[in-house]
Structures are given as structure tokens and as C-alpha cells.
N, C-alpha and C positions, 0 to 999 in steps of 0.2 A: 239438191241438198236434202238430206234425210232429217225428218223431224225427231227431236230427242225424246218426245213422248212415246214414240214407237218402241224405244228400248226400255224406258223406265216405267211408263204407264201412268195415267192420270190418277189412278187409285192411290199410288204411293204419295203423290202430292196432297191428295185429300187427307190421307192418314197423318202425314207430317203436319199439315196445317191444323188439323183437329187437335193433335198433341200440343202444339205450340199455343193454340188458343186456350186449351184447358190449363196449361201451366200459367198463362197470364191471368186467367180467372182465379186460380188458386192463390196467386200472389196478391191480387187485389183484395180478395175476401179475408185472407188469413194473416197478412203481414201488417205491422203497426208503423213501420218506417215509411215516410212519405216518398222518399226517393225510390224505394223498392216498389211502391205502388205505381209510381210513374213509369218505371222500367217494365212493370207487368202490363201496363196499358200499351206501351210501345210494342211488347211482344205480341199482344193481341192484334194490334194494327198491322204488324208485319205478317202475321198468319193470314189475315184477310188479303193483304197485298200479294202474298205468295199464291193464293187461290186465283186472284185476278190475273196474274201473269200466266199461271198454268192454263186456265180456261181460255185466255187470249191466244196462247200458243196452240192450244188444241183446236180452236175454231179458226185459226189463221186470220185473226183480226187484231188490229193494233189498238183498238179502243180501250181494252182493259189495261194495257201498258201505259196509255196516256192518263187514265184515271189513277193508276198507281203513282205516277209522277206528281200529280196534284195532291194526292193523299199524303205523300211523303213531305211535300212542302208545307201542308197544313200541320202535320205532325211535328215538324221542326219548329214551327211558330208556337205550337202548343207547349213544347218542351221549354222554349225560351221564356214564355210567360209563366209557366208553372214553376220553373226554377227561380225566377225573379220573386214570385210570391213566397216560395220557401225561404229564400234569403231574408225577406222582410219579416217573416214569421220567426225565423231563428234569431234575428236581431232583437225582437221584442220579447220572446219567451225564453230563448236559450236552448230550445229543443225543437226537433221536427217530428216528434212522436205524435201520431194521429190522436191518441187518447188525450193529449194536452190541448188539442185544438178546440175542444168544447168550452174551454175557458174564454174564448174570444167572443162569445155571445154578448150582446149589448146589455 
């Protein structure tokens, strides 16, 4: 069986992962909506997971893919907790705008 990286090349995976990570960083830094911030964090996690799988395939080792499996499980738990917090904030404030969250200080 021929390795897919021989056709595509690992450089393209590196480039795609870097673009996805930069889009995620841009979303975290410049957006005010908390849901978009969470989606941007997920894009950054997926960019790193893409690199893990690409390097795992390149080195013919499954450890990177196992790490991605656990990373996706932790990311799913993070999303569940984050959305529960956002629902609680929306019930109290009526908005999920990040600028309004500074009013939650004691």
C-alpha cells in the first residue's frame, strides 16, 4: 500500500495546519461573540490534530493518532462545559457578548 504523503507531501499539511491555526487565533483575538471564540479554539485544536495525524502517518507510527483520539475526547468535554457556562451566563445577563462579561466581577 502506497503512502498518501508521497502524493500530497507533508509540506501541504503543514501549510494547511498553519492557515487553520492562524484563522483560529484571529477568531479568538478579534471576535466578541463567545460562541465564535469557542469555535475558533476548536479550529486551533483541529489544526494541531491534523499535524499529529500527518506526522504520525509520515513516521509510520500510530502514537500520534492515539493522541488525537484523546485530544478530541477532551475537546468534546470542553465544549460541553463551555456551552453550559454560556447558557448560564445568557440566563443571567441576556447576552453572550464578551464585553458584557466584565460585569460579572464580584
